[in-house]
N, C-alpha and C positions, 0 to 999 in steps of 0.2 A: 270493319261492321261498321255500317254507316250509322250515324247519329243524329236526329233529328232534332234541332230545339223551336219548340214553339215560339220562344220570343223572339227570333232572328225573323221571321215571318209577320205578313200584313195577318189583319183576322181573318181571312179566309183561306191564309197558306198558299195564297196563288203568287203573293210578289216576296220579293226577300229584300228585307229591310236594311238589315247589317249585313256585308261582304258579299254584293251580286257577284257571282263568275261569271267573264264573259265568255266568247267564242273562243278568241286567241289561247282563253288559259287550258278550258277543255282540248282544244287542239294538240297543243303544246302535252299536256299530261297524256294523248293520246297516242304521239311520236313517242315518247319517252317510254312506254309499255310496251311499244312495240321494236324499241332498240334503233331509235333515229334522233340524233340530237336536234333539237326543235331551233338552234341555235345558228345553226349551219345549215338546214334545209331552206330549198325555197320551194315556193306551191304556188 
């Protein structure tokens, strides 16, 4: 389950203050979930 901590966002919740996630991290997670090793694949 996703837990959202309001203390990690700006006042309106639009920008992450602590530990923003990059596109590369999202992409690596997606590859991992579908069974592709993100460290050995090329895009």
